[in-house]
C-alpha positions in Angstrom: 117.8 23.2 48.2 119.8 20.5 46.4 119.4 20.0 42.6 116.3 22.3 42.6 116.6 23.3 38.9 117.3 19.7 37.7 114.5 18.3 39.8 112.1 20.9 38.5 113.0 20.0 34.9 112.5 16.3 35.6 109.2 16.9 37.3 107.9 18.3 34.0 108.7 15.0 32.4 107.2 12.9 35.2 103.9 14.7 34.8 103.7 14.0 31.0 101.7 11.2 29.4 103.1 7.9 28.2 101.4 6.2 25.4 101.4 2.4 24.7 99.8 -0.3 22.6 96.2 -0.8 23.7 93.2 -3.0 23.3 89.5 -2.7 24.0 88.5 -2.0 27.6 86.0 -4.3 29.3 82.5 -3.1 28.4 83.7 -0.3 26.2 81.8 0.7 23.0 83.2 -0.9 19.9 85.5 1.3 17.8 84.8 1.6 14.1 88.6 1.7 13.3 88.2 5.1 11.6 88.8 7.1 14.8 85.4 8.7 14.5 83.1 8.9 17.5 80.3 6.4 17.3 78.2 7.7 20.2 78.4 10.7 22.5 77.3 11.0 26.1 76.3 14.2 27.9 78.8 16.7 29.1 77.3 16.5 32.6 77.8 12.7 32.9 80.1 11.8 35.8 83.2 10.0 34.5 85.4 10.0 37.6 85.0 10.3 41.4 87.7 10.6 44.0 86.2 10.2 47.5 83.5 12.9 47.5 84.8 14.8 44.4 83.1 14.1 41.1 84.3 15.0 37.6 82.3 15.2 34.3 82.9 14.9 30.6 82.8 18.7 30.4 85.7 19.0 32.9 87.7 16.4 31.1 87.2 18.2 27.7 88.4 21.4 29.4 91.4 19.5 30.6 92.2 18.3 27.1 91.8 21.7 25.5 94.1 23.2 28.1 96.9 20.8 27.2 96.2 19.9 23.6 94.6 23.0 21.9 94.7 21.3 18.5 92.9 18.1 19.7 90.1 17.1 17.4 86.8 16.3 19.0 85.2 15.6 15.6 87.6 12.9 14.3 88.7 11.7 17.6 91.8 9.5 18.1 90.5 7.1 20.7 93.9 5.8 21.7 95.2 9.2 22.4 92.0 10.3 24.2 92.3 7.1 26.3 95.8 7.9 27.4 94.8 11.5 28.1 92.0 10.2 30.3 94.6 8.1 32.2 96.6 11.3 32.7 93.4 13.1 33.8 92.8 10.4 36.5 96.4 10.6 37.7 96.3 14.4 37.7 93.1 14.7 39.6 94.4 12.1 42.1 97.5 14.1 42.8 95.6 17.4 42.9 93.2 15.9 45.5 96.3 15.4 47.7 97.6 18.9 46.8 94.3 20.6 47.8 94.3 18.7 51.0 97.7 20.1 51.7 96.4 23.6 51.0 99.4 24.6 48.8 99.8 28.3 48.3 101.7 30.0 45.5 102.6 33.6 44.9 102.5 35.2 41.5 106.2 35.2 41.0 106.3 31.4 41.4 103.4 30.9 38.9 105.2 33.3 36.4 108.4 31.3 36.7 106.5 28.1 36.1 104.8 29.5 33.0 108.1 30.6 31.6 109.4 27.0 31.9 106.5 25.6 30.1 107.5 27.5 27.0 103.8 27.8 26.0 102.7 30.8 23.9 101.4 33.6 26.0 97.8 33.2 24.8 97.8 29.6 26.2 99.2 30.5 29.6 96.1 32.1 31.1 94.2 29.0 32.2 93.7 27.6 35.6 95.1 24.1 34.8 98.6 25.5 34.5 98.3 27.0 38.0 97.2 23.6 39.2 100.3 22.0 37.6 102.5 24.6 39.2 101.0 23.8 42.6 101.4 20.0 42.0 105.1 20.5 41.2 105.7 22.6 44.3 103.8 20.0 46.4 105.7 17.1 45.0 109.1 18.8 45.3 108.7 19.5 49.0 106.8 16.3 49.9 108.9 13.9 47.9 111.9 15.2 46.0 113.8 17.9 47.8 116.1 15.6 49.8 116.7 13.1 47.0 120.2 13.2 45.7 122.8 11.1 43.9 126.2 10.7 45.5 129.6 10.6 43.9 129.9 7.0 45.0 126.7 6.0 43.2 127.9 7.7 40.1 131.2 5.9 40.2 129.5 2.6 40.9 127.2 3.1 37.9 130.1 4.1 35.6 132.1 1.0 36.6 129.2 -1.3 36.1 128.4 0.2 32.7 131.9 1.0 31.4 131.2 -0.5 28.0 128.5 2.1 27.5 131.1 4.8 27.5 133.4 3.2 25.0 133.0 5.4 21.9 133.5 4.1 18.4 135.2 6.2 15.7 133.3 9.3 14.9 133.5 11.6 11.9 132.3 15.2 11.4 130.4 15.0 8.2 129.3 17.4 5.5 127.1 16.4 2.6 125.5 17.6 -0.6 122.4 15.9 -1.8 120.7 16.4 -5.2 117.9 14.5 -6.9 119.5 14.5 -10.4 122.4 12.2 -11.1 123.9 14.3 -13.9 123.9 17.3 -11.6 125.6 15.3 -8.8 128.5 14.4 -11.2 128.8 18.0 -12.4 129.2 19.1 -8.7 131.6 16.3 -8.0 133.8 17.3 -11.0 133.8 20.9 -9.7 134.8 19.8 -6.2 137.6 17.5 -7.5 139.2 20.7 -8.8 138.1 23.1 -6.1 137.3 21.1 -2.9 137.2 24.4 -0.9 133.9 25.2 -2.7 132.0 22.4 -0.9 130.0 24.6 1.5 129.3 27.2 -1.2 127.9 24.4 -3.5 126.0 22.8 -0.7 124.2 26.1 0.0 123.5 26.6 -3.7 122.4 23.1 -4.8 121.8 20.7 -1.9 118.2 19.7 -1.2 118.9 18.5 2.4 117.9 20.4 5.5 121.5 21.2 6.4 122.1 23.0 3.1 121.8 26.4 4.8 124.7 25.4 7.0 126.9 24.5 4.1 126.0 20.8 4.4 127.3 20.5 8.0 125.7 17.4 9.5 127.7 17.1 12.7 129.4 14.0 14.3 128.4 10.4 13.4 129.5 7.4 15.2 130.5 4.2 13.3 127.5 2.0 13.1 124.8 4.7 12.9 124.8 5.4 9.1 123.3 3.1 6.4 126.0 0.6 5.4 126.5 1.9 1.8 127.2 5.4 3.1 129.2 4.2 6.1 131.6 2.2 3.9 132.3 5.3 1.9 132.4 7.9 4.7 134.7 6.0 7.1 137.2 5.3 4.3 137.6 9.0 3.6 140.7 10.9 4.6 140.3 14.4 6.1 138.9 17.0 3.8 138.7 14.6 0.9 135.7 14.4 -1.4 133.7 11.1 -1.6 132.5 9.5 -4.8 128.8 10.1 -5.6 126.7 7.8 -3.4 123.2 6.7 -4.6 120.4 6.3 -1.9 116.6 6.5 -1.7 117.0 10.1 -0.8 119.0 11.2 -3.8 122.6 11.4 -4.9 125.1 12.3 -2.1 128.6 13.7 -2.0 130.4 13.6 1.4 133.3 15.3 3.1 134.9 14.5 6.5 136.5 17.4 8.3 137.2 15.9 11.7 137.9 12.3 13.0 137.6 11.1 16.6 139.3 7.7 17.1 137.8 4.9 19.2 138.1 5.9 22.8 136.9 5.5 26.4 135.0 8.5 27.9 136.4 9.3 31.3 134.1 9.6 34.3 134.5 13.3 34.6 133.2 13.8 31.0 130.0 11.8 31.7 129.5 12.5 35.4 126.6 14.9 34.9 124.9 12.6 32.4 125.0 9.7 34.8 123.8 11.9 37.7 120.8 13.1 35.7 119.9 9.5 34.8 120.2 8.2 38.3 118.3 11.2 39.8 115.5 10.8 37.2 115.2 7.1 38.2 115.0 7.9 41.9 112.4 10.6 41.3 110.4 8.2 39.2 110.4 5.5 41.9 109.4 8.1 44.5 106.6 9.3 42.4 105.3 5.8 41.6 105.4 4.9 45.3 103.6 8.1 46.2 100.9 7.5 43.6 100.4 3.9 44.6 99.9 5.1 48.2 97.3 7.5 47.1 95.4 4.9 45.1 95.3 2.6 48.1 94.1 5.4 50.4 91.5 7.0 48.2 88.3 5.7 46.7 88.9 6.2 43.0 86.1 5.2 40.6 86.6 5.8 36.9 83.3 5.3 34.9 84.8 4.4 31.5 81.4 3.7 29.9 80.2 7.3 30.6 83.0 8.8 28.6 82.2 10.7 25.4 84.4 8.2 23.4 85.1 4.4 23.5 87.9 4.0 25.9 90.7 1.6 25.0 92.9 0.1 27.8 96.7 -0.5 27.3 97.5 -3.9 25.9 98.7 -6.4 28.5 97.2 -4.4 31.4 96.6 -6.7 34.3 93.7 -6.7 36.7 94.8 -6.2 40.3 92.9 -5.5 43.5 93.0 -1.8 44.4 90.6 0.9 45.5 90.5 2.2 41.9 87.4 0.7 40.3 86.4 0.2 36.7 82.7 -0.1 36.2 81.8 -3.4 34.6 79.8 -4.1 31.4 76.6 -3.4 33.3 77.9 -0.1 34.5 77.4 -1.0 38.2 80.6 0.7 39.3 81.5 -2.1 41.6 84.1 -3.9 39.6 87.5 -4.6 41.1 89.6 -4.1 38.0 92.5 -1.7 38.4 92.3 1.6 36.6 95.1 2.4 34.1 98.5 3.4 35.3 100.5 5.2 32.6 103.8 6.3 34.1 
């Protein structure tokens, strides 16, 4: 099976939630702006139906708890809850198709999936993860297993985006940061006599997170640092100590240990990166087409006014004619507005 490991990894991304700016949904309860729930509805209220299947607030709350154990139902973030409900609709739509296909999984497949989720053991024993494992297997064999990226496509992308692979000068940077100016100059004086003590002094005095690594920050490309720092850093010679640089974060002393000159990255060096990008795009298109097909085939009715929080739609969302209905302000359930699509 081609690219099975890579496709499996990308599938985890495709099934994740995407949040965006949002506004009030038609007919939704007004939000106070504090994020606190104004009114609750019963756990048994039906909030979604897909053909003959019906789902309640209680099931949606269980869905939230299974994926976001720290989610607060007391001081609810309505935008986050809205995006999770979008995800819930999409998940149940896909699972409807999965159940129709009668996907079977043995315990070893489930165990492998749970390992990939990297969730703590105490969170792995819930049915929703088994559902997700089935969905991934179903999507792989139905949509993704024959999708591939050819060498010709990789070469074509590289040639068309050649400027993206021109790298500016890069430096491997070390720093010491302290919050006292006098201390910074004391350290600088020591380093001017004994530059080999840089890492020792970084571990002893620096307040930055890389202090434990002797001040090692890694490579930085020209144009990525604040200008005041960049002017100093890119003027340094190898293993020379910078002057003290003042910033909102403290007083910095830098050292450059490696320099990579401006260069073009050859195709072989970026081939896997390009392949992953193109494969991800192809999988995304396949998934969107599949989901659109499901929405046109199924009778999906989301009852936003029956939710236990005031749903907020994504800003700029347009109404289109589909089989997925949003109940109108009178909660008739016959409106033709399209439900949210968040991928």
